[in-house]
All heavy atoms as a GROMACS GRO file, in nm:
protein
  640
    1MET      N    1   8.354   8.571   9.040
    1MET     CA    2   8.407   8.532   9.167
    1MET      C    3   8.296   8.532   9.271
    1MET      O    4   8.199   8.605   9.258
    1MET     CB    5   8.517   8.626   9.212
    1MET     CG    6   8.640   8.624   9.125
    1MET     SD    7   8.772   8.716   9.203
    1MET     CE    8   8.906   8.604   9.169
    2ASP      N    9   8.314   8.450   9.373
    2ASP     CA   10   8.217   8.445   9.482
    2ASP      C   11   8.217   8.577   9.558
    2ASP      O   12   8.314   8.653   9.554
    2ASP     CB   13   8.253   8.332   9.578
    2ASP     CG   14   8.237   8.195   9.514
    2ASP    OD1   15   8.154   8.185   9.422
    2ASP    OD2   16   8.305   8.101   9.556
    3PRO      N   17   8.110   8.607   9.631
    3PRO     CA   18   8.106   8.730   9.710
    3PRO      C   19   8.214   8.729   9.818
    3PRO      O   20   8.257   8.624   9.863
    3PRO     CB   21   7.966   8.730   9.774
    3PRO     CG   22   7.897   8.607   9.728
    3PRO     CD   23   7.989   8.529   9.641
    4ILE      N   24   8.254   8.848   9.858
    4ILE     CA   25   8.352   8.864   9.965
    4ILE      C   26   8.290   8.817  10.096
    4ILE      O   27   8.174   8.844  10.125
    4ILE     CB   28   8.395   9.012   9.976
    4ILE    CG1   29   8.453   9.061   9.844
    4ILE    CG2   30   8.487   9.034  10.092
    4ILE    CD1   31   8.589   9.011   9.808
    5ARG      N   32   8.368   8.747  10.178
    5ARG     CA   33   8.319   8.700  10.308
    5ARG      C   34   8.341   8.808  10.414
    5ARG      O   35   8.446   8.869  10.419
    5ARG     CB   36   8.396   8.574  10.349
    5ARG     CG   37   8.372   8.458  10.256
    5ARG     CD   38   8.451   8.336  10.299
    5ARG     NE   39   8.590   8.361  10.331
    5ARG     CZ   40   8.690   8.361  10.242
    5ARG    NH1   41   8.666   8.339  10.115
    5ARG    NH2   42   8.814   8.384  10.280
    6GLU      N   43   8.241   8.828  10.498
    6GLU     CA   44   8.252   8.927  10.605
    6GLU      C   45   8.344   8.878  10.715
    6GLU      O   46   8.349   8.759  10.744
    6GLU     CB   47   8.114   8.954  10.667
    6GLU     CG   48   8.032   9.049  10.587
    6GLU     CD   49   7.910   9.093  10.666
    6GLU    OE1   50   7.921   9.120  10.786
    6GLU    OE2   51   7.804   9.098  10.604
    7ALA      N   52   8.415   8.971  10.776
    7ALA     CA   53   8.497   8.942  10.893
    7ALA      C   54   8.479   9.059  10.990
    7ALA      O   55   8.478   9.174  10.950
    7ALA     CB   56   8.644   8.928  10.855
    8HIS      N   57   8.462   9.029  11.115
    8HIS     CA   58   8.441   9.133  11.216
    8HIS      C   59   8.561   9.138  11.309
    8HIS      O   60   8.610   9.035  11.355
    8HIS     CB   61   8.314   9.105  11.296
    8HIS     CG   62   8.191   9.108  11.211
    8HIS    ND1   63   8.127   9.225  11.178
    8HIS    CD2   64   8.123   9.009  11.149
    8HIS    CE1   65   8.024   9.197  11.100
    8HIS    NE2   66   8.020   9.067  11.081
    9LEU      N   67   8.608   9.260  11.335
    9LEU     CA   68   8.721   9.280  11.424
    9LEU      C   69   8.674   9.352  11.547
    9LEU      O   70   8.581   9.432  11.543
    9LEU     CB   71   8.831   9.358  11.353
    9LEU     CG   72   8.885   9.291  11.226
    9LEU    CD1   73   8.978   9.384  11.153
    9LEU    CD2   74   8.954   9.162  11.261
   10CYS      N   75   8.740   9.326  11.658
   10CYS     CA   76   8.691   9.377  11.786
   10CYS      C   77   8.737   9.518  11.820
   10CYS      O   78   8.691   9.574  11.918
   10CYS     CB   79   8.730   9.279  11.897
   10CYS     SG   80   8.908   9.261  11.914
   11GLU      N   81   8.826   9.578  11.743
   11GLU     CA   82   8.877   9.711  11.777
   11GLU      C   83   8.862   9.806  11.660
   11GLU      O   84   8.884   9.768  11.546
   11GLU     CB   85   9.025   9.702  11.814
   11GLU     CG   86   9.052   9.621  11.938
   11GLU     CD   87   9.200   9.622  11.972
   11GLU    OE1   88   9.264   9.728  11.957
   11GLU    OE2   89   9.250   9.516  12.012
   12PRO      N   90   8.830   9.934  11.689
   12PRO     CA   91   8.824  10.033  11.581
   12PRO      C   92   8.964  10.054  11.524
   12PRO      O   93   9.062  10.049  11.595
   12PRO     CB   94   8.775  10.160  11.650
   12PRO     CG   95   8.742  10.124  11.789
   12PRO     CD   96   8.792   9.987  11.818
   13GLY      N   97   8.971  10.077  11.394
   13GLY     CA   98   9.099  10.103  11.329
   13GLY      C   99   9.162   9.979  11.268
   13GLY      O  100   9.258   9.990  11.194
   14LEU      N  101   9.107   9.862  11.298
   14LEU     CA  102   9.157   9.740  11.235
   14LEU      C  103   9.071   9.711  11.113
   14LEU      O  104   8.950   9.729  11.115
   14LEU     CB  105   9.151   9.622  11.332
   14LEU     CG  106   9.235   9.636  11.458
   14LEU    CD1  107   9.216   9.514  11.547
   14LEU    CD2  108   9.381   9.656  11.424
   15LEU      N  109   9.134   9.668  11.008
   15LEU     CA  110   9.064   9.654  10.881
   15LEU      C  111   9.103   9.523  10.814
   15LEU      O  112   9.220   9.487  10.812
   15LEU     CB  113   9.105   9.771  10.792
   15LEU     CG  114   9.031   9.799  10.665
   15LEU    CD1  115   8.887   9.836  10.693
   15LEU    CD2  116   9.099   9.913  10.591
   16VAL      N  117   9.005   9.452  10.762
   16VAL     CA  118   9.029   9.334  10.679
   16VAL      C  119   9.000   9.377  10.536
   16VAL      O  120   8.894   9.429  10.506
   16VAL     CB  121   8.936   9.216  10.717
   16VAL    CG1  122   8.958   9.099  10.622
   16VAL    CG2  123   8.959   9.174  10.861
   17ILE      N  124   9.098   9.355  10.448
   17ILE     CA  125   9.082   9.394  10.308
   17ILE      C  126   9.089   9.269  10.223
   17ILE      O  127   9.190   9.199  10.222
   17ILE     CB  128   9.191   9.495  10.265
   17ILE    CG1  129   9.190   9.618  10.355
   17ILE    CG2  130   9.172   9.533  10.118
   17ILE    CD1  131   9.306   9.713  10.330
   18ASP      N  132   8.981   9.239  10.152
   18ASP     CA  133   8.979   9.131  10.055
   18ASP      C  134   8.995   9.194   9.918
   18ASP      O  135   8.917   9.280   9.879
   18ASP     CB  136   8.846   9.054  10.061
   18ASP     CG  137   8.843   8.953  10.172
   18ASP    OD1  138   8.946   8.888  10.195
   18ASP    OD2  139   8.736   8.937  10.235
   19VAL      N  140   9.096   9.150   9.846
   19VAL     CA  141   9.127   9.206   9.715
   19VAL      C  142   9.102   9.098   9.610
   19VAL      O  143   9.147   8.985   9.626
   19VAL     CB  144   9.274   9.251   9.708
   19VAL    CG1  145   9.305   9.314   9.574
   19VAL    CG2  146   9.307   9.347   9.821
   20ALA      N  147   9.033   9.133   9.505
   20ALA     CA  148   9.014   9.044   9.390
   20ALA      C  149   9.072   9.115   9.269
   20ALA      O  150   9.048   9.234   9.249
   20ALA     CB  151   8.867   9.014   9.369
   21GLY      N  152   9.152   9.044   9.192
   21GLY     CA  153   9.215   9.106   9.076
   21GLY      C  154   9.240   9.006   8.965
   21GLY      O  155   9.218   8.886   8.981
   22PHE      N  156   9.290   9.058   8.856
   22PHE     CA  157   9.314   8.976   8.737
   22PHE      C  158   9.428   8.877   8.755
   22PHE      O  159   9.420   8.764   8.711
   22PHE     CB  160   9.343   9.069   8.618
   22PHE     CG  161   9.368   8.995   8.490
   22PHE    CD1  162   9.264   8.932   8.424
   22PHE    CD2  163   9.495   8.988   8.437
   22PHE    CE1  164   9.287   8.862   8.306
   22PHE    CE2  165   9.518   8.920   8.319
   22PHE     CZ  166   9.414   8.857   8.253
   23ASP      N  167   9.537   8.922   8.823
   23ASP     CA  168   9.653   8.835   8.836
   23ASP      C  169   9.728   8.862   8.966
   23ASP      O  170   9.698   8.958   9.038
   23ASP     CB  171   9.747   8.848   8.716
   23ASP     CG  172   9.798   8.990   8.697
   23ASP    OD1  173   9.796   9.070   8.792
   23ASP    OD2  174   9.842   9.021   8.586
   24ASP      N  175   9.826   8.775   8.996
   24ASP     CA  176   9.905   8.788   9.119
   24ASP      C  177   9.975   8.923   9.128
   24ASP      O  178   9.974   8.987   9.232
   24ASP     CB  179  10.010   8.677   9.128
   24ASP     CG  180   9.951   8.541   9.152
   24ASP    OD1  181   9.832   8.532   9.189
   24ASP    OD2  182  10.024   8.441   9.136
   25ASP      N  183  10.040   8.966   9.018
   25ASP     CA  184  10.115   9.091   9.021
   25ASP      C  185  10.029   9.210   9.060
   25ASP      O  186  10.071   9.297   9.136
   25ASP     CB  187  10.180   9.117   8.884
   25ASP     CG  188  10.291   9.018   8.852
   25ASP    OD1  189  10.347   8.956   8.946
   25ASP    OD2  190  10.322   9.002   8.732
   26THR      N  191   9.906   9.213   9.010
   26THR     CA  192   9.817   9.324   9.039
   26THR      C  193   9.779   9.331   9.186
   26THR      O  194   9.792   9.436   9.250
   26THR     CB  195   9.688   9.313   8.953
   26THR    OG1  196   9.725   9.311   8.816
   26THR    CG2  197   9.594   9.429   8.980
   27VAL      N  198   9.733   9.221   9.243
   27VAL     CA  199   9.689   9.225   9.383
   27VAL      C  200   9.808   9.237   9.479
   27VAL      O  201   9.796   9.301   9.583
   27VAL     CB  202   9.598   9.106   9.420
   27VAL    CG1  203   9.469   9.109   9.342
   27VAL    CG2  204   9.667   8.973   9.401
   28LEU      N  205   9.922   9.180   9.444
   28LEU     CA  206  10.040   9.195   9.531
   28LEU      C  207  10.094   9.338   9.527
   28LEU      O  208  10.142   9.389   9.628
   28LEU     CB  209  10.147   9.094   9.493
   28LEU     CG  210  10.110   8.948   9.523
   28LEU    CD1  211  10.215   8.853   9.465
   28LEU    CD2  212  10.091   8.923   9.672
   29ALA      N  213  10.081   9.405   9.412
   29ALA     CA  214  10.120   9.547   9.403
   29ALA      C  215  10.027   9.633   9.487
   29ALA      O  216  10.072   9.726   9.556
   29ALA     CB  217  10.119   9.593   9.258
   30PHE      N  218   9.898   9.603   9.485
   30PHE     CA  219   9.803   9.676   9.570
   30PHE      C  220   9.838   9.656   9.717
   30PHE      O  221   9.843   9.751   9.795
   30PHE     CB  222   9.660   9.628   9.542
   30PHE     CG  223   9.559   9.692   9.634
   30PHE    CD1  224   9.513   9.819   9.608
   30PHE    CD2  225   9.512   9.625   9.745
   30PHE    CE1  226   9.421   9.880   9.693
   30PHE    CE2  227   9.420   9.684   9.830
   30PHE     CZ  228   9.374   9.811   9.804
   31GLN      N  229   9.865   9.532   9.755
   31GLN     CA  230   9.902   9.502   9.893
   31GLN      C  231  10.027   9.579   9.934
   31GLN      O  232  10.032   9.637  10.042
   31GLN     CB  233   9.927   9.351   9.909
   31GLN     CG  234   9.982   9.314  10.044
   31GLN     CD  235  10.007   9.166  10.056
   31GLN    OE1  236   9.934   9.100  10.128
   31GLN    NE2  237  10.106   9.114   9.988
   32ALA      N  238  10.127   9.584   9.847
   32ALA     CA  239  10.251   9.655   9.877
   32ALA      C  240  10.226   9.804   9.899
   32ALA      O  241  10.286   9.866   9.988
   32ALA     CB  242  10.353   9.633   9.766
   33SER      N  243  10.135   9.863   9.820
   33SER     CA  244  10.107  10.006   9.837
   33SER      C  245  10.038  10.034   9.970
   33SER      O  246  10.067  10.135  10.035
   33SER     CB  247  10.025  10.059   9.720
   33SER     OG  248   9.896  10.004   9.720
   34ILE      N  249   9.950   9.946  10.014
   34ILE     CA  250   9.885   9.963  10.144
   34ILE      C  251   9.988   9.943  10.256
   34ILE      O  252   9.992  10.018  10.354
   34ILE     CB  253   9.768   9.864  10.160
   34ILE    CG1  254   9.660   9.890  10.056
   34ILE    CG2  255   9.711   9.866  10.302
   34ILE    CD1  256   9.592  10.024  10.068
   35ALA      N  257  10.074   9.842  10.242
   35ALA     CA  258  10.173   9.809  10.346
   35ALA      C  259  10.278   9.919  10.363
   35ALA      O  260  10.341   9.928  10.468
   35ALA     CB  261  10.240   9.677  10.313
   36ARG      N  262  10.297  10.004  10.262
   36ARG     CA  263  10.391  10.116  10.276
   36ARG      C  264  10.335  10.227  10.364
   36ARG      O  265  10.408  10.310  10.414
   36ARG     CB  266  10.426  10.173  10.138
   36ARG     CG  267  10.527  10.092  10.063
   36ARG     CD  268  10.580  10.167   9.941
   36ARG     NE  269  10.477  10.195   9.843
   36ARG     CZ  270  10.445  10.116   9.741
   36ARG    NH1  271  10.504  10.001   9.727
   36ARG    NH2  272  10.352  10.152   9.656
   37THR      N  273  10.203  10.230  10.381
   37THR     CA  274  10.139  10.338  10.456
   37THR      C  275  10.098  10.297  10.597
   37THR      O  276  10.118  10.372  10.691
   37THR     CB  277  10.014  10.388  10.379
   37THR    OG1  278  10.054  10.424  10.246
   37THR    CG2  279   9.952  10.506  10.448
   38TRP      N  280  10.040  10.179  10.611
   38TRP     CA  281   9.989  10.133  10.741
   38TRP      C  282  10.048   9.998  10.778
   38TRP      O  283  10.088   9.920  10.692
   38TRP     CB  284   9.837  10.119  10.737
   38TRP     CG  285   9.765  10.248  10.722
   38TRP    CD1  286   9.758  10.349  10.813
   38TRP    CD2  287   9.687  10.290  10.611
   38TRP    NE1  288   9.682  10.452  10.763
   38TRP    CE2  289   9.638  10.418  10.640
   38TRP    CE3  290   9.656  10.233  10.489
   38TRP    CZ2  291   9.558  10.490  10.551
   38TRP    CZ3  292   9.577  10.303  10.400
   38TRP    CH2  293   9.529  10.431  10.433
   39GLY      N  294  10.048   9.969  10.907
   39GLY     CA  295  10.092   9.838  10.954
   39GLY      C  296  10.001   9.731  10.894
   39GLY      O  297   9.880   9.737  10.911
   40THR      N  298  10.060   9.637  10.823
   40THR     CA  299   9.981   9.538  10.751
   40THR      C  300  10.042   9.399  10.764
   40THR      O  301  10.162   9.383  10.750
   40THR     CB  302   9.974   9.575  10.600
   40THR    OG1  303   9.921   9.706  10.588
   40THR    CG2  304   9.890   9.478  10.522
   41ALA      N  305   9.957   9.302  10.792
   41ALA     CA  306   9.999   9.162  10.787
   41ALA      C  307   9.983   9.119  10.642
   41ALA      O  308   9.872   9.101  10.594
   41ALA     CB  309   9.914   9.076  10.880
   42THR      N  310  10.094   9.108  10.570
   42THR     CA  311  10.088   9.080  10.428
   42THR      C  312  10.076   8.930  10.401
   42THR      O  313  10.119   8.848  10.481
   42THR     CB  314  10.211   9.135  10.355
   42THR    OG1  315  10.328   9.079  10.415
   42THR    CG2  316  10.217   9.286  10.365
   43ALA      N  317  10.018   8.898  10.288
   43ALA     CA  318  10.005   8.759  10.244
   43ALA      C  319  10.121   8.726  10.151
   43ALA      O  320  10.165   8.810  10.073
   43ALA     CB  321   9.872   8.739  10.172
   44GLU      N  322  10.168   8.604  10.158
   44GLU     CA  323  10.278   8.560  10.073
   44GLU      C  324  10.228   8.516   9.935
   44GLU      O  325  10.304   8.517   9.839
   44GLU     CB  326  10.349   8.441  10.139
   44GLU     CG  327  10.406   8.473  10.275
   44GLU     CD  328  10.547   8.525  10.264
   44GLU    OE1  329  10.618   8.484  10.173
   44GLU    OE2  330  10.583   8.607  10.349
   45ARG      N  331  10.102   8.473   9.928
   45ARG     CA  332  10.051   8.423   9.802
   45ARG      C  333   9.903   8.456   9.790
   45ARG      O  334   9.837   8.491   9.886
   45ARG     CB  335  10.073   8.272   9.790
   45ARG     CG  336  10.004   8.193   9.897
   45ARG     CD  337  10.038   8.044   9.887
   45ARG     NE  338   9.976   7.971   9.994
   45ARG     CZ  339   9.853   7.922   9.992
   45ARG    NH1  340   9.778   7.940   9.887
   45ARG    NH2  341   9.805   7.857  10.094
   46THR      N  342   9.852   8.440   9.670
   46THR     CA  343   9.710   8.463   9.642
   46THR      C  344   9.638   8.329   9.638
   46THR      O  345   9.700   8.224   9.639
   46THR     CB  346   9.694   8.533   9.506
   46THR    OG1  347   9.747   8.450   9.404
   46THR    CG2  348   9.764   8.668   9.505
   47THR      N  349   9.506   8.335   9.634
   47THR     CA  350   9.425   8.214   9.619
   47THR      C  351   9.343   8.224   9.492
   47THR      O  352   9.316   8.334   9.442
   47THR     CB  353   9.331   8.192   9.739
   47THR    OG1  354   9.245   8.306   9.751
   47THR    CG2  355   9.409   8.175   9.868
   48ARG      N  356   9.303   8.110   9.440
   48ARG     CA  357   9.220   8.104   9.319
   48ARG      C  358   9.099   8.018   9.347
   48ARG      O  359   9.107   7.919   9.419
   48ARG     CB  360   9.299   8.042   9.204
   48ARG     CG  361   9.415   8.123   9.160
   48ARG     CD  362   9.490   8.055   9.045
   48ARG     NE  363   9.608   8.132   9.011
   48ARG     CZ  364   9.610   8.234   8.927
   48ARG    NH1  365   9.499   8.273   8.868
   48ARG    NH2  366   9.720   8.300   8.901
   49ASP      N  367   8.986   8.055   9.291
   49ASP     CA  368   8.866   7.974   9.297
   49ASP      C  369   8.863   7.888   9.172
   49ASP      O  370   8.866   7.943   9.060
   49ASP     CB  371   8.740   8.062   9.304
   49ASP     CG  372   8.730   8.138   9.435
   49ASP    OD1  373   8.781   8.087   9.536
   49ASP    OD2  374   8.671   8.248   9.434
   50PRO      N  375   8.859   7.755   9.186
   50PRO     CA  376   8.859   7.667   9.068
   50PRO      C  377   8.747   7.704   8.970
   50PRO      O  378   8.634   7.729   9.009
   50PRO     CB  379   8.835   7.528   9.127
   50PRO     CG  380   8.880   7.538   9.270
   50PRO     CD  381   8.851   7.680   9.311
   51GLY      N  382   8.786   7.712   8.844
   51GLY     CA  383   8.688   7.742   8.740
   51GLY      C  384   8.654   7.889   8.725
   51GLY      O  385   8.573   7.926   8.641
   52GLN      N  386   8.712   7.974   8.809
   52GLN     CA  387   8.683   8.118   8.805
   52GLN      C  388   8.809   8.194   8.764
   52GLN      O  389   8.920   8.157   8.802
   52GLN     CB  390   8.637   8.168   8.942
   52GLN     CG  391   8.509   8.107   8.991
   52GLN     CD  392   8.391   8.148   8.907
   52GLN    OE1  393   8.378   8.262   8.867
   52GLN    NE2  394   8.304   8.053   8.878
   53PRO      N  395   8.794   8.302   8.688
   53PRO     CA  396   8.911   8.383   8.652
   53PRO      C  397   8.957   8.468   8.770
   53PRO      O  398   8.881   8.495   8.861
   53PRO     CB  399   8.858   8.472   8.540
   53PRO     CG  400   8.712   8.484   8.568
   53PRO     CD  401   8.671   8.353   8.631
   54GLY      N  402   9.083   8.506   8.768
   54GLY     CA  403   9.134   8.599   8.868
   54GLY      C  404   9.185   8.534   8.995
   54GLY      O  405   9.182   8.412   9.011
   55VAL      N  406   9.234   8.620   9.084
   55VAL     CA  407   9.291   8.575   9.211
   55VAL      C  408   9.236   8.659   9.325
   55VAL      O  409   9.180   8.766   9.304
   55VAL     CB  410   9.446   8.585   9.210
   55VAL    CG1  411   9.506   8.495   9.105
   55VAL    CG2  412   9.491   8.728   9.188
   56ARG      N  413   9.253   8.609   9.447
   56ARG     CA  414   9.210   8.680   9.568
   56ARG      C  415   9.325   8.687   9.667
   56ARG      O  416   9.414   8.602   9.667
   56ARG     CB  417   9.094   8.610   9.635
   56ARG     CG  418   8.964   8.621   9.565
   56ARG     CD  419   8.856   8.553   9.649
   56ARG     NE  420   8.731   8.555   9.580
   56ARG     CZ  421   8.634   8.642   9.606
   56ARG    NH1  422   8.649   8.731   9.700
   56ARG    NH2  423   8.521   8.638   9.540
   57LEU      N  424   9.317   8.786   9.753
   57LEU     CA  425   9.414   8.803   9.859
   57LEU      C  426   9.344   8.869   9.977
   57LEU      O  427   9.262   8.958   9.958
   57LEU     CB  428   9.528   8.893   9.807
   57LEU     CG  429   9.636   8.929   9.905
   57LEU    CD1  430   9.770   8.901   9.841
   57LEU    CD2  431   9.626   9.073   9.943
   58ARG      N  432   9.372   8.822  10.097
   58ARG     CA  433   9.316   8.884  10.218
   58ARG      C  434   9.431   8.938  10.301
   58ARG      O  435   9.529   8.869  10.325
   58ARG     CB  436   9.236   8.783  10.299
   58ARG     CG  437   9.185   8.845  10.431
   58ARG     CD  438   9.093   8.753  10.503
   58ARG     NE  439   8.960   8.777  10.448
   58ARG     CZ  440   8.848   8.736  10.504
   58ARG    NH1  441   8.851   8.665  10.614
   58ARG    NH2  442   8.731   8.763  10.450
   59MET      N  443   9.417   9.063  10.343
   59MET     CA  444   9.520   9.122  10.428
   59MET      C  445   9.454   9.195  10.545
   59MET      O  446   9.340   9.236  10.537
   59MET     CB  447   9.609   9.216  10.349
   59MET     CG  448   9.538   9.323  10.273
   59MET     SD  449   9.648   9.392  10.150
   59MET     CE  450   9.631   9.562  10.185
   60TYR      N  451   9.530   9.205  10.652
   60TYR     CA  452   9.482   9.268  10.775
   60TYR      C  453   9.565   9.394  10.797
   60TYR      O  454   9.688   9.388  10.801
   60TYR     CB  455   9.497   9.172  10.893
   60TYR     CG  456   9.417   9.046  10.872
   60TYR    CD1  457   9.470   8.937  10.804
   60TYR    CD2  458   9.286   9.038  10.916
   60TYR    CE1  459   9.396   8.822  10.783
   60TYR    CE2  460   9.210   8.923  10.895
   60TYR     CZ  461   9.267   8.816  10.829
   60TYR     OH  462   9.192   8.702  10.807
   61THR      N  463   9.497   9.507  10.812
   61THR     CA  464   9.563   9.636  10.822
   61THR      C  465   9.521   9.707  10.950
   61THR      O  466   9.406   9.702  10.990
   61THR     CB  467   9.528   9.722  10.699
   61THR    OG1  468   9.569   9.652  10.582
   61THR    CG2  469   9.596   9.856  10.702
   62ASP      N  470   9.617   9.774  11.012
   62ASP     CA  471   9.592   9.852  11.133
   62ASP      C  472   9.605   9.999  11.097
   62ASP      O  473   9.715  10.051  11.081
   62ASP     CB  474   9.694   9.813  11.241
   62ASP     CG  475   9.667   9.880  11.374
   62ASP    OD1  476   9.584   9.974  11.380
   62ASP    OD2  477   9.730   9.840  11.474
   63LEU      N  478   9.491  10.067  11.081
   63LEU     CA  479   9.492  10.208  11.043
   63LEU      C  480   9.544  10.299  11.154
   63LEU      O  481   9.574  10.415  11.129
   63LEU     CB  482   9.351  10.252  11.002
   63LEU     CG  483   9.292  10.180  10.881
   63LEU    CD1  484   9.151  10.232  10.854
   63LEU    CD2  485   9.379  10.193  10.760
   64ARG      N  486   9.555  10.245  11.275
   64ARG     CA  487   9.608  10.325  11.386
   64ARG      C  488   9.760  10.332  11.379
   64ARG      O  489   9.820  10.417  11.442
   64ARG     CB  490   9.567  10.263  11.519
   64ARG     CG  491   9.417  10.247  11.535
   64ARG     CD  492   9.383  10.156  11.649
   64ARG     NE  493   9.446  10.025  11.624
   64ARG     CZ  494   9.441   9.923  11.710
   64ARG    NH1  495   9.379   9.936  11.824
   64ARG    NH2  496   9.500   9.810  11.682
   65GLN      N  497   9.822  10.244  11.305
   65GLN     CA  498   9.968  10.237  11.297
   65GLN      C  499  10.014  10.292  11.162
   65GLN      O  500  10.033  10.221  11.066
   65GLN     CB  501  10.014  10.091  11.312
   65GLN     CG  502  10.162  10.076  11.313
   65GLN     CD  503  10.203   9.929  11.324
   65GLN    OE1  504  10.120   9.841  11.334
   65GLN    NE2  505  10.330   9.905  11.321
   66VAL      N  506  10.033  10.424  11.157
   66VAL     CA  507  10.081  10.488  11.035
   66VAL      C  508  10.233  10.476  11.035
   66VAL      O  509  10.299  10.512  11.131
   66VAL     CB  510  10.038  10.636  11.030
   66VAL    CG1  511  10.094  10.704  10.908
   66VAL    CG2  512   9.887  10.646  11.032
   67LEU      N  513  10.287  10.422  10.927
   67LEU     CA  514  10.430  10.402  10.918
   67LEU      C  515  10.501  10.532  10.882
   67LEU      O  516  10.448  10.614  10.808
   67LEU     CB  517  10.461  10.295  10.813
   67LEU     CG  518  10.394  10.160  10.837
   67LEU    CD1  519  10.429  10.065  10.724
   67LEU    CD2  520  10.436  10.102  10.971
   68LYS      N  521  10.622  10.550  10.934
   68LYS     CA  522  10.701  10.667  10.899
   68LYS      C  523  10.746  10.652  10.755
   68LYS      O  524  10.781  10.543  10.711
   68LYS     CB  525  10.824  10.677  10.989
   68LYS     CG  526  10.791  10.709  11.132
   68LYS     CD  527  10.917  10.721  11.213
   68LYS     CE  528  10.882  10.750  11.357
   68LYS     NZ  529  10.999  10.756  11.441
   69GLN      N  530  10.747  10.763  10.686
   69GLN     CA  531  10.791  10.759  10.547
   69GLN      C  532  10.942  10.742  10.546
   69GLN      O  533  11.015  10.818  10.609
   69GLN     CB  534  10.751  10.886  10.475
   69GLN     CG  535  10.769  10.876  10.327
   69GLN     CD  536  10.691  10.983  10.257
   69GLN    OE1  537  10.617  11.058  10.319
   69GLN    NE2  538  10.708  10.992  10.129
   70THR      N  539  10.992  10.641  10.474
   70THR     CA  540  11.134  10.612  10.474
   70THR      C  541  11.210  10.680  10.361
   70THR      O  542  11.331  10.687  10.364
   70THR     CB  543  11.158  10.459  10.465
   70THR    OG1  544  11.094  10.412  10.347
   70THR    CG2  545  11.101  10.389  10.586
   71SER      N  546  11.140  10.728  10.262
   71SER     CA  547  11.206  10.798  10.152
   71SER      C  548  11.116  10.912  10.107
   71SER      O  549  10.996  10.909  10.129
   71SER     CB  550  11.233  10.703  10.036
   71SER     OG  551  11.113  10.649   9.988
   72PRO      N  552  11.175  11.014  10.045
   72PRO     CA  553  11.091  11.126  10.002
   72PRO      C  554  10.991  11.082   9.897
   72PRO      O  555  11.018  10.989   9.821
   72PRO     CB  556  11.193  11.225   9.944
   72PRO     CG  557  11.315  11.147   9.917
   72PRO     CD  558  11.313  11.029  10.010
   73PRO      N  559  10.873  11.145   9.894
   73PRO     CA  560  10.773  11.107   9.795
   73PRO      C  561  10.825  11.132   9.655
   73PRO      O  562  10.904  11.223   9.632
   73PRO     CB  563  10.653  11.196   9.827
   73PRO     CG  564  10.707  11.307   9.910
   73PRO     CD  565  10.832  11.256   9.976
   74GLU      N  566  10.781  11.050   9.561
   74GLU     CA  567  10.820  11.069   9.422
   74GLU      C  568  10.756  11.196   9.369
   74GLU      O  569  10.644  11.230   9.403
   74GLU     CB  570  10.775  10.950   9.338
   74GLU     CG  571  10.845  10.822   9.376
   74GLU     CD  572  10.796  10.705   9.292
   74GLU    OE1  573  10.753  10.728   9.178
   74GLU    OE2  574  10.804  10.593   9.342
   75ARG      N  575  10.830  11.266   9.286
   75ARG     CA  576  10.777  11.388   9.227
   75ARG      C  577  10.685  11.352   9.112
   75ARG      O  578  10.718  11.269   9.028
   75ARG     CB  579  10.891  11.477   9.180
   75ARG     CG  580  10.978  11.521   9.297
   75ARG     CD  581  11.095  11.596   9.250
   75ARG     NE  582  11.051  11.729   9.207
   75ARG     CZ  583  11.131  11.819   9.157
   75ARG    NH1  584  11.258  11.795   9.143
   75ARG    NH2  585  11.085  11.936   9.121
   76VAL      N  586  10.571  11.414   9.108
   76VAL     CA  587  10.476  11.390   9.001
   76VAL      C  588  10.507  11.483   8.888
   76VAL      O  589  10.519  11.604   8.906
   76VAL     CB  590  10.331  11.412   9.051
   76VAL    CG1  591  10.232  11.393   8.938
   76VAL    CG2  592  10.301  11.319   9.166
   77LEU      N  593  10.524  11.428   8.770
   77LEU     CA  594  10.554  11.510   8.653
   77LEU      C  595  10.427  11.557   8.587
   77LEU      O  596  10.339  11.479   8.555
   77LEU     CB  597  10.637  11.430   8.552
   77LEU     CG  598  10.774  11.382   8.601
   77LEU    CD1  599  10.840  11.299   8.492
   77LEU    CD2  600  10.861  11.501   8.636
   78GLU      N  601  10.417  11.688   8.569
   78GLU     CA  602  10.305  11.744   8.495
   78GLU      C  603  10.350  11.758   8.350
   78GLU      O  604  10.469  11.758   8.320
   78GLU     CB  605  10.267  11.881   8.551
   78GLU     CG  606  10.212  11.874   8.693
   78GLU     CD  607  10.178  12.012   8.745
   78GLU    OE1  608  10.164  12.105   8.664
   78GLU    OE2  609  10.167  12.026   8.865
   79THR      N  610  10.257  11.771   8.261
   79THR     CA  611  10.291  11.783   8.119
   79THR      C  612  10.383  11.902   8.098
   79THR      O  613  10.348  12.015   8.127
   79THR     CB  614  10.163  11.800   8.034
   79THR    OG1  615  10.075  11.693   8.066
   79THR    CG2  616  10.196  11.799   7.887
   80GLY      N  617  10.506  11.874   8.051
   80GLY     CA  618  10.600  11.981   8.020
   80GLY      C  619  10.669  12.042   8.140
   80GLY      O  620  10.754  12.128   8.125
   81ARG      N  621  10.634  12.003   8.262
   81ARG     CA  622  10.698  12.062   8.381
   81ARG      C  623  10.730  11.953   8.480
   81ARG      O  624  10.671  11.847   8.481
   81ARG     CB  625  10.604  12.163   8.448
   81ARG     CG  626  10.576  12.282   8.364
   81ARG     CD  627  10.499  12.384   8.440
   81ARG     NE  628  10.371  12.325   8.487
   81ARG     CZ  629  10.286  12.388   8.562
   81ARG    NH1  630  10.309  12.510   8.602
   81ARG    NH2  631  10.174  12.332   8.600
   82GLU      N  632  10.825  11.981   8.567
   82GLU     CA  633  10.858  11.888   8.675
   82GLU      C  634  10.817  11.948   8.807
   82GLU      O  635  10.821  12.062   8.830
   82GLU     CB  636  11.007  11.860   8.674
   82GLU     CG  637  11.041  11.747   8.765
   82GLU     CD  638  11.187  11.706   8.750
   82GLU    OE1  639  11.245  11.728   8.645
   82GLU    OE2  640  11.239  11.652   8.846
   0.00000   0.00000   0.00000
């Protein structure tokens, strides 16, 4: 894949995230996990570079806007214990 393109934002706490992955499901799952934590402008679809494997996605995240947790965290199961 081509190198990631730089983007500059004018305020601290704003973040541009370029994601490259194997398939749509992978990068959209990554985007969903980020969007559950911080205010994020999500992308509806991924892009592909002709002749290159994989997909790309660009999202804009505001680290200053922490979202309230809407459900209790999932319990992590340890071997043999809950």
